[in-house]
C-alpha positions in Angstrom: -0.3 10.8 21.3 -2.3 7.9 19.5 -4.8 4.6 20.3 -6.7 3.2 18.2 -6.4 2.0 15.0 -9.5 3.3 12.7 -12.6 0.9 12.9 -14.9 0.6 10.1 -18.4 0.2 11.4 -20.8 -2.7 10.1 -22.8 -1.0 6.8 -25.6 -2.8 6.4 -26.9 -1.5 2.6 -24.9 1.3 0.5 -24.0 4.3 1.8 -26.4 7.1 -0.1 -29.2 5.7 -2.4 -29.2 7.7 -5.9 -32.4 9.3 -7.0 -33.5 8.3 -10.1 -33.1 11.9 -11.5 -31.1 14.2 -9.8 -30.7 17.8 -9.6 -28.1 17.5 -12.4 -29.1 16.1 -16.2 -27.7 13.1 -15.5 -29.6 9.6 -14.5 -28.4 7.8 -11.6 -28.7 4.5 -10.5 -30.2 3.0 -7.6 -26.7 0.7 -6.4 -28.1 -3.0 -6.3 -26.4 -6.7 -5.9 -24.1 -6.6 -8.5 -24.1 -3.7 -9.6 -22.1 0.0 -10.4 -23.3 3.1 -9.3 -22.2 7.2 -9.1 -23.1 7.9 -5.5 -21.2 11.6 -5.6 -20.3 13.8 -8.3 -21.4 14.4 -12.4 -19.6 15.4 -15.0 -18.2 18.6 -14.6 -14.8 18.7 -12.8 -15.3 21.9 -10.3 -16.1 22.9 -6.6 -19.6 22.9 -6.5 -22.3 21.3 -4.4 -22.2 22.2 -0.7 -25.1 21.9 0.6 -26.6 20.0 -2.0 -27.1 15.8 -2.7 -24.2 14.3 -3.2 -25.0 12.9 -6.3 -25.5 17.2 -8.1 -22.7 17.5 -6.1 -19.0 18.5 -8.9 -15.3 16.5 -7.5 -11.8 17.4 -8.6 -10.2 14.6 -8.8 -11.5 12.8 -6.0 -8.3 10.9 -4.8 -9.8 8.7 -2.0 -13.0 7.8 -0.1 -13.5 6.3 3.7 -16.7 5.7 5.8 -16.0 6.7 8.6 -16.6 5.9 12.7 -20.0 7.7 12.3 -21.3 6.1 9.4 -20.9 8.6 7.1 -19.3 8.6 3.6 -16.1 11.4 3.0 -14.0 12.1 0.4 -11.1 13.1 -0.3 -11.1 16.2 -3.2 -7.8 16.5 -4.2 -7.6 19.0 -6.9 -10.2 21.0 -4.5 -7.9 20.9 -1.9 -10.8 20.1 0.9 -11.4 17.7 2.4 -15.9 17.1 2.5 -18.3 14.7 3.7 -21.4 12.9 2.9 -24.5 12.6 5.5 -25.4 8.6 6.0 -28.7 9.1 6.2 -29.6 12.7 3.5 -27.0 12.4 1.1 -26.5 15.9 1.5 -22.2 17.0 0.8 -20.2 19.7 2.8 -16.9 20.0 3.4 -15.4 20.1 6.4 -12.2 21.0 6.2 -10.1 22.9 3.3 -11.4 26.6 2.2 -10.2 28.6 -1.1 -7.0 27.5 -3.4 -4.3 26.0 -1.7 -1.7 26.5 0.8 -0.7 25.6 4.4 -2.6 26.5 7.8 -3.7 28.3 9.4 -4.2 25.6 12.6 -7.5 26.1 14.3 -10.9 26.2 12.4 -10.5 23.2 9.7 -13.2 24.8 7.8 -11.2 27.9 8.1 -7.8 26.0 6.8 -5.3 25.9 3.6 -3.9 22.6 1.9 -2.0 21.2 -0.7 -3.2 18.5 -2.7 -4.2 16.5 0.7 -4.6 11.8 -0.5 -5.6 10.1 2.3 -7.3 10.5 6.1 -7.8 8.1 8.4 -9.1 7.7 11.8 -8.5 7.1 15.5 -10.2 5.8 18.1 -10.6 9.2 19.8 -12.9 11.2 17.7 -9.6 12.3 15.1 -9.5 12.7 11.8 -5.7 12.6 10.1 -5.3 14.2 7.0 -2.5 13.3 4.5 -1.4 16.7 3.5 0.6 15.1 0.7 2.5 18.6 -1.0 2.1 20.4 2.7 4.6 17.6 3.5 2.2 17.2 7.6 -0.2 15.0 8.7 -2.7 17.1 10.0 -5.6 16.5 12.6 -9.4 17.5 13.2 -10.6 17.4 15.6 -14.7 16.2 15.2 -15.6 17.4 18.5 -14.7 21.1 17.9 -14.2 20.9 14.3 -10.3 22.3 14.7 -7.7 21.2 12.9 -3.6 21.0 14.6 -0.6 20.2 12.3 0.2 16.4 13.8 3.5 15.4 11.6 6.0 17.5 9.7 7.6 21.0 10.1 6.3 21.4 6.2 10.0 20.5 4.6 10.4 18.7 1.8 13.3 16.4 3.0 14.4 13.5 5.8 15.0 14.1 8.9 13.8 14.1 12.6 13.9 9.8 13.2 14.3 9.3 17.1 12.9 12.8 17.8 9.2 14.3 17.8 7.4 13.1 14.8 6.4 17.1 14.2 9.6 18.4 14.8 10.7 15.5 11.0 10.9 16.3 7.9 8.9 14.5 5.4 8.7 14.2 1.9 4.9 14.8 0.1 3.6 11.6 2.6 0.5 9.9 0.8 -0.7 7.3 2.9 -1.4 6.3 6.1 -2.3 3.3 8.5 -2.1 2.3 12.3 -1.6 -0.9 13.5 -3.7 -2.5 16.2 -1.7 -1.2 19.5 -2.1 2.3 17.4 1.0 3.1 16.4 1.0 5.5 12.9 2.4 4.4 9.8 3.6 6.8 7.0 5.0 6.2 3.2 6.7 8.8 2.7 6.7 8.5 -1.3 9.5 10.9 -2.2 11.8 9.5 0.9 11.2 6.3 -0.6 10.8 5.1 2.6 7.6 4.0 5.6 8.2 5.4 9.0 6.6 4.8 12.0 4.7 7.0 15.0 4.7 5.4 18.4 1.6 6.7 20.9 4.5 9.6 22.3 4.4 10.6 18.6 7.8 9.3 18.3 9.3 8.7 14.6 11.4 6.2 13.3 11.8 4.6 9.7 10.5 1.4 9.3 10.7 -0.2 6.2 12.9 1.4 3.3 16.8 2.0 2.8 16.4 5.0 0.0 19.0 7.8 -0.4 19.1 10.8 1.4 21.7 13.2 3.4 24.7 10.7 3.1 23.0 8.0 3.4 23.1 5.3 -0.3 23.3 1.9 -1.0 26.5 0.2 -1.6 28.0 1.0 -4.5 26.0 4.1 -5.0 27.6 7.4 -4.6 26.2 10.5 -3.3 25.5 13.6 -5.5 25.3 16.8 -3.7 22.0 19.3 -5.3 22.7 23.0 -5.4 19.9 24.4 -2.4 18.3 21.5 -1.4 18.7 19.6 1.5 18.3 15.9 -0.4 21.2 14.3 -2.1 20.4 12.1 -5.1 22.3 8.6 -5.5 23.2 7.2 -8.5 25.8 3.9 -9.7 26.0 5.7 -12.9 25.5 9.4 -12.8 28.4 11.9 -13.7 29.5 14.4 -10.7 27.5 17.1 -9.9 24.0 16.2 -12.0 21.3 16.5 -10.2 17.5 16.2 -10.7 15.4 18.9 -11.0 13.7 19.3 -7.4 14.3 17.2 -4.2 13.9 13.1 -3.9 14.9 10.4 -3.9 15.2 8.1 -6.8 13.6 4.6 -5.8 15.0 1.2 -6.9 13.4 -2.5 -6.3 15.3 -4.6 -4.1 14.9 -6.2 -0.6 12.8 -9.5 -1.2 13.7 -12.0 1.3 15.4 -9.6 3.2 14.5 -7.1 6.3 12.2 -4.5 5.4 15.1 -2.1 6.8 16.6 -3.5 3.6 14.1 -2.6 1.2 14.1 -0.7 -1.7 11.2 1.2 -3.9 10.8 3.2 -6.5 7.8 5.7 -5.7 6.5 9.0 -8.2 9.5 11.8 -7.5 9.1 15.6 -8.4 7.3 18.2 -8.2 4.9 17.5 -11.2 4.6 13.4 -9.2 1.5 11.7 -9.6 0.3 10.8 -5.6 2.2 7.3 -4.8 2.0 3.9 -3.4 -0.5 3.5 -0.3 -0.7 1.3 2.8 -2.6 -1.4 4.2 -3.2 -3.9 6.8 -4.4 -7.4 6.4 -6.4 -9.4 9.6 -2.8 -10.9 10.2 -1.2 -7.6 10.8 1.3 -7.8 7.5 1.4 -4.3 5.7 0.8 -4.3 2.2 2.4 -1.1 0.2 1.7 -0.4 -3.4 5.2 -0.6 -5.2 4.1 2.2 -8.1 6.9 2.3 -10.6 8.3 -1.5 -9.6 4.9 -2.4 -10.3 4.1 -4.4 -7.4 1.9 -4.8 -4.3 4.5 -6.1 -1.7 3.9 -7.3 2.1 5.9 -6.8 5.6 5.3 -9.7 7.4 4.1 -8.7 10.9 6.7 -11.2 12.5 10.0 -11.8 11.0 9.8 -7.6 8.8 11.0 -9.6 5.8 9.1 -8.3 2.5 8.0 -10.4 -0.3 6.4 -9.3 -3.8 2.3 -10.3 -3.2 0.8 -9.0 -7.0 2.8 -8.0 -10.1 6.1 -10.1 -11.6 7.4 -6.0 -12.0 6.9 -5.6 -16.3 4.9 -2.8 -16.6 1.3 -3.8 -18.8 -2.0 -5.3 -18.4 -2.3 -9.4 -18.1 -2.4 -12.4 -16.2 -6.4 -12.1 -14.8 -7.0 -15.9 -14.1 -3.5 -16.3 -12.9 -1.3 -16.4 -9.9 -1.0 -12.6 -8.8 2.8 -12.5 -8.4 2.9 -13.3 -12.5 1.0 -10.5 -13.2 1.5 -7.3 -15.0 0.1 -4.0 -13.5 0.2 -0.2 -14.7 0.9 1.9 -10.8 -1.4 0.3 -8.5 -2.2 3.0 -6.0 -4.7 2.4 -3.2 -5.7 -1.1 -1.9 -7.9 -2.5 0.6 -8.5 -6.0 2.6 -11.9 -7.4 2.9 -13.2 -9.6 5.7 -12.9 -12.6 3.8 -9.4 -11.4 3.0 -9.6 -10.7 -0.4 -6.9 -7.9 -2.0 -8.2 -5.6 -3.8 -6.3 -2.8 -6.0 -6.7 0.0 -7.8 -4.7 -0.6 -11.4 -4.5 3.0 -11.9 -3.2 3.8 -14.4 -5.1 0.7 -16.7 -8.6 2.3 -15.3 -9.9 -0.9 -13.5 -9.7 -2.2 -10.1 -8.6 -6.1 -9.4 -9.4 -8.5 -7.2 -7.0 -11.4 -5.1 -7.6 -14.3 -3.6 -6.2 -17.3 -2.8 -2.7 -16.1 -4.4 -5.3 -15.9 -7.6 -6.2 -12.9 -9.5 -9.0 -10.9 -11.0 -10.5 -8.0 -12.7 -13.3 -6.6 -10.2 -14.9 -3.5 -12.4 -14.0 -1.5 -15.2 -12.4 -2.7 -18.7 -9.1 -3.3 -18.4 -6.4 -1.0 -20.2 -9.7 1.0 -21.5 -10.7 4.8 -20.3 -14.0 6.7 -19.9 -17.2 6.6 -18.9 -20.5 4.0 -18.5 -22.2 1.6 -16.6 -23.7 2.8 -14.1 -26.6 0.5 -13.1 -24.7 -3.2 -15.5 -21.7 -5.1 -14.2 -19.1 -3.6 -12.5 -16.3 -5.2 -15.4 -18.4 -3.8 -17.7 -17.6 -0.2 -16.7 -15.4 1.9 -17.5 -13.3 3.6 -14.8 -10.6 6.7 -15.7 -7.5 6.5 -13.4 -9.3 5.2 -10.3 -6.5 6.3 -7.6 -9.1 5.2 -3.9 -11.2 2.1 -2.3 -12.5 1.4 0.7 -14.1 -2.0 1.6 -17.0 -1.7 3.7 -18.3 -4.3 6.3 -20.9 -5.9 4.2 -18.4 -6.3 1.8 -19.4 -3.4 -0.5 -16.6 -1.7 -2.3 -15.8 2.0 -3.1 -14.3 3.5 -5.6 -12.5 7.3 -6.2 -13.3 6.9 -10.0 -10.2 9.8 -9.8 -10.4 11.0 -13.4 -14.2 10.8 -14.3 -14.7 13.0 -11.1 -16.9 10.3 -9.2 -17.5 8.2 -6.3 -18.7 4.9 -6.8 -20.1 2.0 -5.3 -20.6 -1.7 -6.9 -22.4 -3.4 -4.0 -22.2 -6.9 -3.3 
């Protein structure tokens, strides 16, 4: 089913050189070493600009940015329910998946298919782009040669079922992030189910990490409470009988550091109005990292032992710790994760409106002014800039770091 892990090409220069004068009233900087610059988007949150320069286009809360195997840039335009591509040579932006308002499908031409808040894309080694179709509770795939879209994982129900069977017939609940390991196994952070699930090359799905509550399954000391009109049950040690959440979704917790992944508990946002949750990333040794959003941590699953460890965050919400041990730092809803070739872990400290970096166990601010939101700083030092709830990150092979500055409606690059 899946053949290869995602491959990032070597990018020798910034993806798009911003012209000194764009087609909007804004002034744009040219990416240069040590600076931050906008490469996609304006100060208008809207859907506009297809066929024009990316610096003159409008996005609506871009959730992620990825460099494809073709060297082009791809934007997950979250609230426009689209995937848009920026040509590496011309800087022109175009929709390649999604149309009109939110929806689900149909299968067929990707530009004629509806999405409901996609959150991430991923490329395999066989000319396919996988899409985490978050509110669709599916993983969708676009054949880049034909432009045709198919549903790959998930039956569209917000539920938990199907382990041991085909992934397309299984149920997920807000699959927010996807990642390949070196063998081509696809990992899915199943947000509202508080689990990480794995899909092998035959298309079979299994639970990989997480002991979250689902139907008839609770942690020791908790009891299942039936929820009307739902395929889910909510577990809580102190909950009164018959009391349920307004929408389906598991109540997460924190447990499992020092234990195997199957015993781990995480805490991702749930409910119909929840934010997109944690993201996945593999390091060079094949260890799987995930952002445990409401536990204010980044955690690692060891590739060999499957033991879980917190690598960033004390568990306390806030901003603190720069210059010290990453495990003593405070975070505020961390989301996307990305590794540089030198082993640096970059993380979107989303509600602190900054990007932070961890090298040799020490944390620092990489971009943005943590704790302050706004838009400022293009052309200047990254740590003097202002961001507004950045969710997505991408690191190019040459070390440039791309930031989905979500609430500013922009993609920005920090040039090495």
